[in-house]
MIMI-209486 format. One record per atom (N, C-alpha, C): residue number from 1; atom name; x, y, z. Coordinates in steps of 0.05 Angstrom, whole numbers, plus 5000, padded with zeros to 4 digits. Last residue first. Example, Ala and Ser with C-alpha at 12.3 -4.5 7.8 and 13.67 -1.06 7.14 Angstrom:
! MIMI-209486
+-----+-------+------+------+------+
: num : atome :    X :    Y :    Z :
+-----+-------+------+------+------+
:   2 :     N : 5257 : 4955 : 5142 :
:   2 :    CA : 5273 : 4979 : 5143 :
:   2 :     C : 5258 : 5001 : 5157 :
:   1 :     N : 5264 : 4886 : 5156 :
:   1 :    CA : 5246 : 4910 : 5156 :
:   1 :     C : 5264 : 4934 : 5156 :
+-----+-------+------+------+------+
END
This chain:
! MIMI-209486
+-----+-------+------+------+------+
: num : atome :    X :    Y :    Z :
+-----+-------+------+------+------+
: 183 :     N : 0442 : 4284 : 0368 :
: 183 :    CA : 0473 : 4297 : 0374 :
: 183 :     C : 0482 : 4319 : 0347 :
: 182 :     N : 0400 : 4265 : 0351 :
: 182 :    CA : 0397 : 4278 : 0368 :
: 182 :     C : 0425 : 4306 : 0371 :
: 181 :     N : 0418 : 4209 : 0333 :
: 181 :    CA : 0392 : 4230 : 0319 :
: 181 :     C : 0397 : 4255 : 0335 :
: 180 :     N : 0442 : 4181 : 0376 :
: 180 :    CA : 0457 : 4191 : 0358 :
: 180 :     C : 0439 : 4210 : 0341 :
: 179 :     N : 0389 : 4158 : 0403 :
: 179 :    CA : 0406 : 4180 : 0410 :
: 179 :     C : 0421 : 4196 : 0394 :
: 178 :     N : 0369 : 4123 : 0363 :
: 178 :    CA : 0350 : 4140 : 0366 :
: 178 :     C : 0375 : 4167 : 0389 :
: 177 :     N : 0414 : 4092 : 0352 :
: 177 :    CA : 0400 : 4104 : 0332 :
: 177 :     C : 0399 : 4125 : 0335 :
: 176 :     N : 0414 : 4066 : 0400 :
: 176 :    CA : 0444 : 4075 : 0395 :
: 176 :     C : 0431 : 4102 : 0370 :
: 175 :     N : 0366 : 4036 : 0403 :
: 175 :    CA : 0372 : 4063 : 0420 :
: 175 :     C : 0401 : 4077 : 0407 :
: 174 :     N : 0383 : 3999 : 0360 :
: 174 :    CA : 0367 : 4010 : 0355 :
: 174 :     C : 0371 : 4042 : 0373 :
: 173 :     N : 0430 : 3960 : 0394 :
: 173 :    CA : 0431 : 3991 : 0361 :
: 173 :     C : 0420 : 4007 : 0348 :
: 172 :     N : 0398 : 3945 : 0426 :
: 172 :    CA : 0423 : 3969 : 0443 :
: 172 :     C : 0423 : 3980 : 0413 :
: 171 :     N : 0358 : 3920 : 0402 :
: 171 :    CA : 0353 : 3943 : 0427 :
: 171 :     C : 0362 : 3951 : 0425 :
: 170 :     N : 0391 : 3875 : 0381 :
: 170 :    CA : 0378 : 3901 : 0364 :
: 170 :     C : 0387 : 3923 : 0386 :
: 169 :     N : 0417 : 3854 : 0427 :
: 169 :    CA : 0439 : 3863 : 0409 :
: 169 :     C : 0429 : 3889 : 0397 :
: 168 :     N : 0379 : 3838 : 0459 :
: 168 :    CA : 0391 : 3866 : 0475 :
: 168 :     C : 0403 : 3877 : 0448 :
: 167 :     N : 0358 : 3806 : 0420 :
: 167 :    CA : 0339 : 3835 : 0435 :
: 167 :     C : 0364 : 3856 : 0447 :
: 166 :     N : 0392 : 3758 : 0413 :
: 166 :    CA : 0382 : 3774 : 0384 :
: 166 :     C : 0360 : 3801 : 0396 :
: 165 :     N : 0406 : 3740 : 0471 :
: 165 :    CA : 0428 : 3761 : 0460 :
: 165 :     C : 0410 : 3772 : 0422 :
: 164 :     N : 0356 : 3721 : 0480 :
: 164 :    CA : 0359 : 3738 : 0495 :
: 164 :     C : 0388 : 3767 : 0480 :
: 163 :     N : 0358 : 3683 : 0446 :
: 163 :    CA : 0336 : 3700 : 0440 :
: 163 :     C : 0356 : 3723 : 0458 :
: 162 :     N : 0403 : 3662 : 0461 :
: 162 :    CA : 0400 : 3668 : 0422 :
: 162 :     C : 0379 : 3679 : 0438 :
: 161 :     N : 0385 : 3637 : 0497 :
: 161 :    CA : 0414 : 3656 : 0504 :
: 161 :     C : 0410 : 3662 : 0470 :
: 160 :     N : 0342 : 3597 : 0491 :
: 160 :    CA : 0340 : 3628 : 0518 :
: 160 :     C : 0364 : 3643 : 0516 :
: 159 :     N : 0376 : 3566 : 0470 :
: 159 :    CA : 0357 : 3582 : 0443 :
: 159 :     C : 0351 : 3610 : 0462 :
: 158 :     N : 0409 : 3537 : 0513 :
: 158 :    CA : 0422 : 3554 : 0483 :
: 158 :     C : 0395 : 3570 : 0467 :
: 157 :     N : 0409 : 3517 : 0556 :
: 157 :    CA : 0385 : 3547 : 0550 :
: 157 :     C : 0392 : 3540 : 0525 :
: 156 :     N : 0449 : 3496 : 0598 :
: 156 :    CA : 0432 : 3483 : 0583 :
: 156 :     C : 0405 : 3494 : 0572 :
: 155 :     N : 0473 : 3518 : 0632 :
: 155 :    CA : 0450 : 3523 : 0637 :
: 155 :     C : 0436 : 3495 : 0617 :
: 154 :     N : 0525 : 3530 : 0597 :
: 154 :    CA : 0524 : 3524 : 0619 :
: 154 :     C : 0495 : 3511 : 0627 :
: 153 :     N : 0498 : 3563 : 0548 :
: 153 :    CA : 0511 : 3531 : 0557 :
: 153 :     C : 0508 : 3518 : 0578 :
: 152 :     N : 0480 : 3604 : 0575 :
: 152 :    CA : 0454 : 3589 : 0568 :
: 152 :     C : 0470 : 3563 : 0563 :
: 151 :     N : 0532 : 3630 : 0583 :
: 151 :    CA : 0502 : 3619 : 0613 :
: 151 :     C : 0490 : 3608 : 0609 :
: 150 :     N : 0559 : 3629 : 0542 :
: 150 :    CA : 0564 : 3613 : 0574 :
: 150 :     C : 0548 : 3599 : 0582 :
: 149 :     N : 0524 : 3675 : 0520 :
: 149 :    CA : 0525 : 3634 : 0500 :
: 149 :     C : 0536 : 3620 : 0525 :
: 148 :     N : 0530 : 3712 : 0546 :
: 148 :    CA : 0503 : 3699 : 0550 :
: 148 :     C : 0506 : 3663 : 0532 :
: 147 :     N : 0589 : 3723 : 0554 :
: 147 :    CA : 0581 : 3704 : 0571 :
: 147 :     C : 0546 : 3690 : 0577 :
: 146 :     N : 0582 : 3739 : 0490 :
: 146 :    CA : 0609 : 3716 : 0503 :
: 146 :     C : 0588 : 3700 : 0526 :
: 145 :     N : 0561 : 3790 : 0502 :
: 145 :    CA : 0549 : 3771 : 0494 :
: 145 :     C : 0548 : 3747 : 0496 :
: 144 :     N : 0589 : 3825 : 0544 :
: 144 :    CA : 0560 : 3814 : 0559 :
: 144 :     C : 0547 : 3792 : 0543 :
: 143 :     N : 0629 : 3813 : 0511 :
: 143 :    CA : 0635 : 3800 : 0539 :
: 143 :     C : 0606 : 3796 : 0537 :
: 142 :     N : 0603 : 3848 : 0466 :
: 142 :    CA : 0616 : 3829 : 0469 :
: 142 :     C : 0626 : 3808 : 0494 :
: 141 :     N : 0554 : 3893 : 0497 :
: 141 :    CA : 0580 : 3881 : 0473 :
: 141 :     C : 0581 : 3848 : 0480 :
: 140 :     N : 0532 : 3947 : 0535 :
: 140 :    CA : 0532 : 3918 : 0521 :
: 140 :     C : 0539 : 3903 : 0489 :
: 139 :     N : 0562 : 3958 : 0592 :
: 139 :    CA : 0559 : 3964 : 0565 :
: 139 :     C : 0551 : 3941 : 0546 :
: 138 :     N : 0552 : 3998 : 0647 :
: 138 :    CA : 0531 : 3975 : 0634 :
: 138 :     C : 0538 : 3982 : 0609 :
: 137 :     N : 0581 : 4055 : 0660 :
: 137 :    CA : 0562 : 4039 : 0663 :
: 137 :     C : 0558 : 4010 : 0647 :
: 136 :     N : 0604 : 4121 : 0659 :
: 136 :    CA : 0614 : 4086 : 0659 :
: 136 :     C : 0587 : 4082 : 0665 :
: 135 :     N : 0581 : 4170 : 0599 :
: 135 :    CA : 0583 : 4162 : 0629 :
: 135 :     C : 0591 : 4130 : 0639 :
: 134 :     N : 0589 : 4215 : 0553 :
: 134 :    CA : 0585 : 4172 : 0555 :
: 134 :     C : 0602 : 4177 : 0587 :
: 133 :     N : 0589 : 4255 : 0527 :
: 133 :    CA : 0568 : 4244 : 0543 :
: 133 :     C : 0562 : 4212 : 0556 :
: 132 :     N : 0629 : 4256 : 0491 :
: 132 :    CA : 0631 : 4278 : 0510 :
: 132 :     C : 0610 : 4262 : 0533 :
: 131 :     N : 0628 : 4208 : 0464 :
: 131 :    CA : 0647 : 4212 : 0471 :
: 131 :     C : 0651 : 4236 : 0494 :
: 130 :     N : 0592 : 4201 : 0423 :
: 130 :    CA : 0584 : 4203 : 0440 :
: 130 :     C : 0603 : 4211 : 0466 :
: 129 :     N : 0608 : 4199 : 0364 :
: 129 :    CA : 0599 : 4224 : 0373 :
: 129 :     C : 0589 : 4226 : 0398 :
: 128 :     N : 0645 : 4151 : 0387 :
: 128 :    CA : 0661 : 4181 : 0374 :
: 128 :     C : 0641 : 4197 : 0378 :
: 127 :     N : 0608 : 4123 : 0394 :
: 127 :    CA : 0630 : 4129 : 0426 :
: 127 :     C : 0630 : 4147 : 0409 :
: 126 :     N : 0582 : 4102 : 0359 :
: 126 :    CA : 0571 : 4116 : 0382 :
: 126 :     C : 0587 : 4124 : 0389 :
: 125 :     N : 0631 : 4090 : 0320 :
: 125 :    CA : 0609 : 4106 : 0309 :
: 125 :     C : 0594 : 4121 : 0335 :
: 124 :     N : 0631 : 4039 : 0350 :
: 124 :    CA : 0656 : 4051 : 0349 :
: 124 :     C : 0640 : 4085 : 0345 :
: 123 :     N : 0591 : 4018 : 0352 :
: 123 :    CA : 0597 : 4018 : 0378 :
: 123 :     C : 0616 : 4043 : 0375 :
: 122 :     N : 0566 : 3993 : 0294 :
: 122 :    CA : 0556 : 4022 : 0318 :
: 122 :     C : 0575 : 4032 : 0340 :
: 121 :     N : 0583 : 3942 : 0296 :
: 121 :    CA : 0598 : 3965 : 0270 :
: 121 :     C : 0589 : 3994 : 0293 :
: 120 :     N : 0564 : 3923 : 0341 :
: 120 :    CA : 0596 : 3922 : 0334 :
: 120 :     C : 0609 : 3947 : 0319 :
: 119 :     N : 0514 : 3913 : 0326 :
: 119 :    CA : 0527 : 3930 : 0348 :
: 119 :     C : 0554 : 3932 : 0357 :
: 118 :     N : 0510 : 3886 : 0270 :
: 118 :    CA : 0499 : 3912 : 0275 :
: 118 :     C : 0514 : 3935 : 0303 :
: 117 :     N : 0533 : 3837 : 0292 :
: 117 :    CA : 0544 : 3850 : 0285 :
: 117 :     C : 0547 : 3885 : 0276 :
: 116 :     N : 0493 : 3819 : 0326 :
: 116 :    CA : 0526 : 3821 : 0341 :
: 116 :     C : 0536 : 3840 : 0325 :
: 115 :     N : 0444 : 3830 : 0301 :
: 115 :    CA : 0444 : 3848 : 0318 :
: 115 :     C : 0478 : 3844 : 0331 :
: 114 :     N : 0446 : 3778 : 0266 :
: 114 :    CA : 0450 : 3799 : 0260 :
: 114 :     C : 0456 : 3822 : 0272 :
: 113 :     N : 0455 : 3741 : 0301 :
: 113 :    CA : 0481 : 3749 : 0297 :
: 113 :     C : 0482 : 3771 : 0284 :
: 112 :     N : 0407 : 3755 : 0332 :
: 112 :    CA : 0431 : 3735 : 0338 :
: 112 :     C : 0452 : 3759 : 0327 :
: 111 :     N : 0379 : 3739 : 0280 :
: 111 :    CA : 0371 : 3762 : 0280 :
: 111 :     C : 0391 : 3768 : 0310 :
: 110 :     N : 0398 : 3679 : 0273 :
: 110 :    CA : 0398 : 3705 : 0253 :
: 110 :     C : 0395 : 3726 : 0261 :
: 109 :     N : 0366 : 3653 : 0314 :
: 109 :    CA : 0402 : 3655 : 0304 :
: 109 :     C : 0407 : 3665 : 0291 :
: 108 :     N : 0313 : 3659 : 0299 :
: 108 :    CA : 0327 : 3680 : 0326 :
: 108 :     C : 0361 : 3680 : 0318 :
: 107 :     N : 0311 : 3631 : 0254 :
: 107 :    CA : 0300 : 3655 : 0256 :
: 107 :     C : 0316 : 3666 : 0291 :
: 106 :     N : 0327 : 3579 : 0274 :
: 106 :    CA : 0347 : 3589 : 0251 :
: 106 :     C : 0336 : 3620 : 0247 :
: 105 :     N : 0281 : 3564 : 0309 :
: 105 :    CA : 0311 : 3580 : 0307 :
: 105 :     C : 0332 : 3586 : 0300 :
: 104 :     N : 0241 : 3563 : 0279 :
: 104 :    CA : 0236 : 3584 : 0298 :
: 104 :     C : 0269 : 3594 : 0304 :
: 103 :     N : 0240 : 3525 : 0252 :
: 103 :    CA : 0258 : 3542 : 0236 :
: 103 :     C : 0255 : 3573 : 0255 :
: 102 :     N : 0269 : 3474 : 0285 :
: 102 :    CA : 0238 : 3485 : 0277 :
: 102 :     C : 0253 : 3525 : 0273 :
: 101 :     N : 0295 : 3425 : 0316 :
: 101 :    CA : 0278 : 3434 : 0279 :
: 101 :     C : 0256 : 3440 : 0281 :
: 100 :     N : 0321 : 3401 : 0360 :
: 100 :    CA : 0291 : 3419 : 0365 :
: 100 :     C : 0269 : 3419 : 0327 :
:  99 :     N : 0375 : 3403 : 0353 :
:  99 :    CA : 0370 : 3386 : 0368 :
:  99 :     C : 0336 : 3395 : 0377 :
:  98 :     N : 0380 : 3435 : 0307 :
:  98 :    CA : 0380 : 3397 : 0300 :
:  98 :     C : 0381 : 3389 : 0326 :
:  97 :     N : 0380 : 3483 : 0329 :
:  97 :    CA : 0364 : 3477 : 0297 :
:  97 :     C : 0363 : 3455 : 0301 :
:  96 :     N : 0414 : 3491 : 0369 :
:  96 :    CA : 0385 : 3490 : 0375 :
:  96 :     C : 0375 : 3479 : 0357 :
:  95 :     N : 0468 : 3473 : 0341 :
:  95 :    CA : 0451 : 3469 : 0367 :
:  95 :     C : 0428 : 3462 : 0364 :
:  94 :     N : 0461 : 3523 : 0312 :
:  94 :    CA : 0467 : 3499 : 0297 :
:  94 :     C : 0457 : 3483 : 0315 :
:  93 :     N : 0459 : 3561 : 0340 :
:  93 :    CA : 0447 : 3569 : 0330 :
:  93 :     C : 0431 : 3529 : 0324 :
:  92 :     N : 0516 : 3558 : 0369 :
:  92 :    CA : 0494 : 3552 : 0382 :
:  92 :     C : 0466 : 3554 : 0361 :
:  91 :     N : 0541 : 3564 : 0308 :
:  91 :    CA : 0547 : 3540 : 0332 :
:  91 :     C : 0517 : 3532 : 0350 :
:  90 :     N : 0535 : 3623 : 0306 :
:  90 :    CA : 0527 : 3602 : 0291 :
:  90 :     C : 0526 : 3573 : 0298 :
:  89 :     N : 0554 : 3654 : 0357 :
:  89 :    CA : 0526 : 3647 : 0353 :
:  89 :     C : 0516 : 3625 : 0321 :
:  88 :     N : 0602 : 3631 : 0341 :
:  88 :    CA : 0601 : 3618 : 0365 :
:  88 :     C : 0560 : 3620 : 0368 :
:  87 :     N : 0621 : 3648 : 0291 :
:  87 :    CA : 0629 : 3625 : 0291 :
:  87 :     C : 0614 : 3615 : 0315 :
:  86 :     N : 0615 : 3702 : 0308 :
:  86 :    CA : 0597 : 3693 : 0285 :
:  86 :     C : 0600 : 3663 : 0290 :
:  85 :     N : 0650 : 3717 : 0352 :
:  85 :    CA : 0623 : 3725 : 0350 :
:  85 :     C : 0607 : 3694 : 0331 :
:  84 :     N : 0696 : 3701 : 0310 :
:  84 :    CA : 0694 : 3688 : 0335 :
:  84 :     C : 0667 : 3690 : 0347 :
:  83 :     N : 0703 : 3740 : 0268 :
:  83 :    CA : 0697 : 3714 : 0273 :
:  83 :     C : 0690 : 3695 : 0288 :
:  82 :     N : 0699 : 3792 : 0312 :
:  82 :    CA : 0678 : 3789 : 0292 :
:  82 :     C : 0675 : 3759 : 0283 :
:  81 :     N : 0757 : 3774 : 0333 :
:  81 :    CA : 0726 : 3781 : 0344 :
:  81 :     C : 0698 : 3779 : 0335 :
:  80 :     N : 0787 : 3789 : 0280 :
:  80 :    CA : 0783 : 3752 : 0292 :
:  80 :     C : 0756 : 3752 : 0318 :
:  79 :     N : 0779 : 3848 : 0275 :
:  79 :    CA : 0770 : 3824 : 0266 :
:  79 :     C : 0771 : 3799 : 0282 :
:  78 :     N : 0802 : 3862 : 0333 :
:  78 :    CA : 0773 : 3865 : 0325 :
:  78 :     C : 0752 : 3847 : 0308 :
:  77 :     N : 0849 : 3846 : 0318 :
:  77 :    CA : 0826 : 3842 : 0349 :
:  77 :     C : 0807 : 3833 : 0329 :
:  76 :     N : 0879 : 3871 : 0281 :
:  76 :    CA : 0859 : 3847 : 0272 :
:  76 :     C : 0847 : 3829 : 0299 :
:  75 :     N : 0861 : 3931 : 0307 :
:  75 :    CA : 0853 : 3923 : 0280 :
:  75 :     C : 0849 : 3893 : 0291 :
:  74 :     N : 0903 : 3921 : 0331 :
:  74 :    CA : 0882 : 3926 : 0351 :
:  74 :     C : 0854 : 3919 : 0330 :
:  73 :     N : 0944 : 3920 : 0308 :
:  73 :    CA : 0937 : 3893 : 0333 :
:  73 :     C : 0906 : 3898 : 0348 :
:  72 :     N : 0939 : 3955 : 0270 :
:  72 :    CA : 0945 : 3945 : 0265 :
:  72 :     C : 0937 : 3922 : 0287 :
:  71 :     N : 0957 : 4007 : 0318 :
:  71 :    CA : 0936 : 4005 : 0306 :
:  71 :     C : 0926 : 3970 : 0293 :
:  70 :     N : 0994 : 3964 : 0377 :
:  70 :    CA : 0990 : 3979 : 0350 :
:  70 :     C : 0971 : 3990 : 0339 :
:  69 :     N : 1041 : 3950 : 0433 :
:  69 :    CA : 1000 : 3950 : 0422 :
:  69 :     C : 1010 : 3974 : 0390 :
:  68 :     N : 1085 : 3945 : 0457 :
:  68 :    CA : 1069 : 3935 : 0441 :
:  68 :     C : 1050 : 3934 : 0419 :
:  67 :     N : 1100 : 3958 : 0514 :
:  67 :    CA : 1094 : 3978 : 0494 :
:  67 :     C : 1105 : 3962 : 0468 :
:  66 :     N : 1076 : 3911 : 0552 :
:  66 :    CA : 1102 : 3913 : 0527 :
:  66 :     C : 1103 : 3928 : 0514 :
:  65 :     N : 1025 : 3934 : 0575 :
:  65 :    CA : 1049 : 3935 : 0578 :
:  65 :     C : 1078 : 3924 : 0573 :
:  64 :     N : 0997 : 3944 : 0516 :
:  64 :    CA : 1007 : 3961 : 0535 :
:  64 :     C : 1022 : 3964 : 0553 :
:  63 :     N : 0989 : 3881 : 0509 :
:  63 :    CA : 1006 : 3904 : 0482 :
:  63 :     C : 1026 : 3923 : 0505 :
:  62 :     N : 0968 : 3861 : 0555 :
:  62 :    CA : 1000 : 3853 : 0548 :
:  62 :     C : 1011 : 3876 : 0526 :
:  61 :     N : 0927 : 3896 : 0542 :
:  61 :    CA : 0940 : 3889 : 0565 :
:  61 :     C : 0979 : 3889 : 0556 :
:  60 :     N : 0907 : 3868 : 0499 :
:  60 :    CA : 0909 : 3889 : 0495 :
:  60 :     C : 0932 : 3904 : 0522 :
:  59 :     N : 0899 : 3809 : 0505 :
:  59 :    CA : 0921 : 3823 : 0480 :
:  59 :     C : 0928 : 3855 : 0488 :
:  58 :     N : 0866 : 3805 : 0546 :
:  58 :    CA : 0888 : 3807 : 0546 :
:  58 :     C : 0912 : 3812 : 0527 :
:  57 :     N : 0823 : 3797 : 0531 :
:  57 :    CA : 0818 : 3819 : 0546 :
:  57 :     C : 0856 : 3819 : 0546 :
:  56 :     N : 0814 : 3744 : 0506 :
:  56 :    CA : 0809 : 3767 : 0495 :
:  56 :     C : 0816 : 3789 : 0505 :
:  55 :     N : 0811 : 3709 : 0557 :
:  55 :    CA : 0838 : 3710 : 0542 :
:  55 :     C : 0831 : 3724 : 0522 :
:  54 :     N : 0764 : 3721 : 0565 :
:  54 :    CA : 0770 : 3730 : 0576 :
:  54 :     C : 0797 : 3738 : 0573 :
:  53 :     N : 0740 : 3695 : 0517 :
:  53 :    CA : 0735 : 3716 : 0510 :
:  53 :     C : 0755 : 3728 : 0542 :
:  52 :     N : 0760 : 3641 : 0521 :
:  52 :    CA : 0767 : 3655 : 0501 :
:  52 :     C : 0751 : 3684 : 0510 :
:  51 :     N : 0735 : 3626 : 0562 :
:  51 :    CA : 0764 : 3629 : 0567 :
:  51 :     C : 0757 : 3646 : 0544 :
:  50 :     N : 0684 : 3624 : 0542 :
:  50 :    CA : 0680 : 3642 : 0564 :
:  50 :     C : 0711 : 3644 : 0562 :
:  49 :     N : 0686 : 3575 : 0500 :
:  49 :    CA : 0680 : 3604 : 0484 :
:  49 :     C : 0686 : 3638 : 0515 :
:  48 :     N : 0697 : 3532 : 0528 :
:  48 :    CA : 0715 : 3545 : 0517 :
:  48 :     C : 0711 : 3584 : 0510 :
:  47 :     N : 0644 : 3540 : 0556 :
:  47 :    CA : 0667 : 3542 : 0574 :
:  47 :     C : 0687 : 3559 : 0566 :
:  46 :     N : 0614 : 3527 : 0510 :
:  46 :    CA : 0612 : 3545 : 0536 :
:  46 :     C : 0643 : 3555 : 0554 :
:  45 :     N : 0635 : 3476 : 0508 :
:  45 :    CA : 0642 : 3496 : 0484 :
:  45 :     C : 0637 : 3519 : 0499 :
:  44 :     N : 0625 : 3447 : 0553 :
:  44 :    CA : 0651 : 3443 : 0545 :
:  44 :     C : 0660 : 3476 : 0533 :
:  43 :     N : 0564 : 3442 : 0539 :
:  43 :    CA : 0591 : 3447 : 0568 :
:  43 :     C : 0613 : 3472 : 0564 :
:  42 :     N : 0566 : 3418 : 0488 :
:  42 :    CA : 0549 : 3453 : 0500 :
:  42 :     C : 0570 : 3465 : 0514 :
:  41 :     N : 0580 : 3359 : 0502 :
:  41 :    CA : 0585 : 3382 : 0489 :
:  41 :     C : 0586 : 3411 : 0495 :
:  40 :     N : 0541 : 3360 : 0535 :
:  40 :    CA : 0573 : 3349 : 0545 :
:  40 :     C : 0588 : 3372 : 0526 :
:  39 :     N : 0495 : 3346 : 0517 :
:  39 :    CA : 0498 : 3372 : 0529 :
:  39 :     C : 0533 : 3381 : 0542 :
:  38 :     N : 0499 : 3354 : 0436 :
:  38 :    CA : 0497 : 3338 : 0465 :
:  38 :     C : 0502 : 3355 : 0491 :
:  37 :     N : 0523 : 3364 : 0389 :
:  37 :    CA : 0496 : 3361 : 0402 :
:  37 :     C : 0486 : 3340 : 0420 :
:  36 :     N : 0568 : 3380 : 0361 :
:  36 :    CA : 0563 : 3349 : 0372 :
:  36 :     C : 0540 : 3341 : 0384 :
:  35 :     N : 0569 : 3429 : 0357 :
:  35 :    CA : 0570 : 3418 : 0337 :
:  35 :     C : 0558 : 3387 : 0345 :
:  34 :     N : 0605 : 3459 : 0394 :
:  34 :    CA : 0573 : 3456 : 0393 :
:  34 :     C : 0560 : 3443 : 0365 :
:  33 :     N : 0648 : 3452 : 0385 :
:  33 :    CA : 0631 : 3437 : 0401 :
:  33 :     C : 0607 : 3436 : 0391 :
:  32 :     N : 0661 : 3499 : 0348 :
:  32 :    CA : 0651 : 3470 : 0332 :
:  32 :     C : 0648 : 3444 : 0353 :
:  31 :     N : 0658 : 3535 : 0393 :
:  31 :    CA : 0634 : 3539 : 0373 :
:  31 :     C : 0625 : 3505 : 0359 :
:  30 :     N : 0712 : 3526 : 0419 :
:  30 :    CA : 0684 : 3519 : 0434 :
:  30 :     C : 0658 : 3517 : 0412 :
:  29 :     N : 0736 : 3536 : 0367 :
:  29 :    CA : 0730 : 3496 : 0382 :
:  29 :     C : 0709 : 3507 : 0400 :
:  28 :     N : 0737 : 3588 : 0380 :
:  28 :    CA : 0722 : 3570 : 0350 :
:  28 :     C : 0725 : 3548 : 0358 :
:  27 :     N : 0754 : 3613 : 0420 :
:  27 :    CA : 0719 : 3612 : 0416 :
:  27 :     C : 0715 : 3591 : 0390 :
:  26 :     N : 0801 : 3588 : 0412 :
:  26 :    CA : 0788 : 3579 : 0440 :
:  26 :     C : 0758 : 3580 : 0436 :
:  25 :     N : 0817 : 3621 : 0370 :
:  25 :    CA : 0814 : 3590 : 0372 :
:  25 :     C : 0815 : 3578 : 0393 :
:  24 :     N : 0818 : 3677 : 0393 :
:  24 :    CA : 0796 : 3665 : 0365 :
:  24 :     C : 0795 : 3621 : 0365 :
:  23 :     N : 0856 : 3677 : 0430 :
:  23 :    CA : 0820 : 3678 : 0426 :
:  23 :     C : 0820 : 3657 : 0420 :
:  22 :     N : 0895 : 3665 : 0399 :
:  22 :    CA : 0887 : 3635 : 0422 :
:  22 :     C : 0869 : 3636 : 0412 :
:  21 :     N : 0901 : 3716 : 0364 :
:  21 :    CA : 0894 : 3680 : 0360 :
:  21 :     C : 0892 : 3654 : 0373 :
:  20 :     N : 0908 : 3743 : 0413 :
:  20 :    CA : 0893 : 3752 : 0408 :
:  20 :     C : 0883 : 3718 : 0381 :
:  19 :     N : 0960 : 3723 : 0421 :
:  19 :    CA : 0936 : 3717 : 0444 :
:  19 :     C : 0913 : 3729 : 0430 :
:  18 :     N : 0999 : 3740 : 0379 :
:  18 :    CA : 0988 : 3709 : 0389 :
:  18 :     C : 0966 : 3706 : 0404 :
:  17 :     N : 0982 : 3797 : 0383 :
:  17 :    CA : 0974 : 3789 : 0361 :
:  17 :     C : 0969 : 3757 : 0365 :
:  16 :     N : 1028 : 3809 : 0436 :
:  16 :    CA : 0987 : 3817 : 0431 :
:  16 :     C : 0981 : 3800 : 0406 :
:  15 :     N : 1062 : 3752 : 0437 :
:  15 :    CA : 1058 : 3779 : 0429 :
:  15 :     C : 1025 : 3780 : 0432 :
:  14 :     N : 1109 : 3723 : 0485 :
:  14 :    CA : 1089 : 3714 : 0467 :
:  14 :     C : 1077 : 3745 : 0462 :
:  13 :     N : 1149 : 3698 : 0524 :
:  13 :    CA : 1159 : 3714 : 0497 :
:  13 :     C : 1127 : 3700 : 0481 :
:  12 :     N : 1134 : 3735 : 0591 :
:  12 :    CA : 1135 : 3708 : 0571 :
:  12 :     C : 1140 : 3721 : 0548 :
:  11 :     N : 1108 : 3777 : 0617 :
:  11 :    CA : 1133 : 3751 : 0629 :
:  11 :     C : 1145 : 3738 : 0607 :
:  10 :     N : 1058 : 3780 : 0614 :
:  10 :    CA : 1081 : 3800 : 0607 :
:  10 :     C : 1113 : 3798 : 0601 :
:   9 :     N : 1035 : 3729 : 0632 :
:   9 :    CA : 1033 : 3735 : 0604 :
:   9 :     C : 1061 : 3742 : 0597 :
:   8 :     N : 1018 : 3748 : 0678 :
:   8 :    CA : 1029 : 3736 : 0674 :
:   8 :     C : 1049 : 3727 : 0642 :
:   7 :     N : 0992 : 3795 : 0671 :
:   7 :    CA : 1003 : 3806 : 0683 :
:   7 :     C : 1032 : 3768 : 0690 :
:   6 :     N : 0944 : 3777 : 0646 :
:   6 :    CA : 0947 : 3796 : 0633 :
:   6 :     C : 0994 : 3799 : 0642 :
:   5 :     N : 0914 : 3744 : 0687 :
:   5 :    CA : 0932 : 3733 : 0658 :
:   5 :     C : 0954 : 3751 : 0657 :
:   4 :     N : 0897 : 3791 : 0717 :
:   4 :    CA : 0920 : 3766 : 0725 :
:   4 :     C : 0938 : 3752 : 0705 :
:   3 :     N : 0864 : 3801 : 0670 :
:   3 :    CA : 0886 : 3827 : 0674 :
:   3 :     C : 0914 : 3803 : 0703 :
:   2 :     N : 0827 : 3775 : 0663 :
:   2 :    CA : 0852 : 3785 : 0646 :
:   2 :     C : 0865 : 3791 : 0657 :
:   1 :     N : 0790 : 3785 : 0723 :
:   1 :    CA : 0819 : 3752 : 0711 :
:   1 :     C : 0834 : 3759 : 0694 :
+-----+-------+------+------+------+
END
């Protein structure tokens, strides 16, 4: 989907960094909608989160197509992605806690946020160490996380989405620790 959008954007007066910022704003607005505490806002917030994730793929594509890619742009995008992740997961945690008021909601939300940051932190180091061993496959990363937020919002199962994110992100980080230990 992002490639189609990128092909359209490449002929517009827009920079890759502007696309990164727009993607972040979609995610932040989606996270803000979670605070309303009703299903309609949860649903719309989930759609905005997924749209932000799709658009997030366009910045690098447009940068390469327009010969405007830069190390700063990649770093800027990564920083905004971490903020977007934090807002989305905190927003979802807020929604779950204030709809059921159970401490477990806060704990699972915390585990999802920590797992997300550790997954992101270890990704570059893991890729660099394992470059010669990596094969194409499913990457448990940001696209998967945001899709789970979207799915949890769409199906009105935000707690399940947080729990799955918490398990997947922390399990992937631990897996990377064991795999890299033998390198």
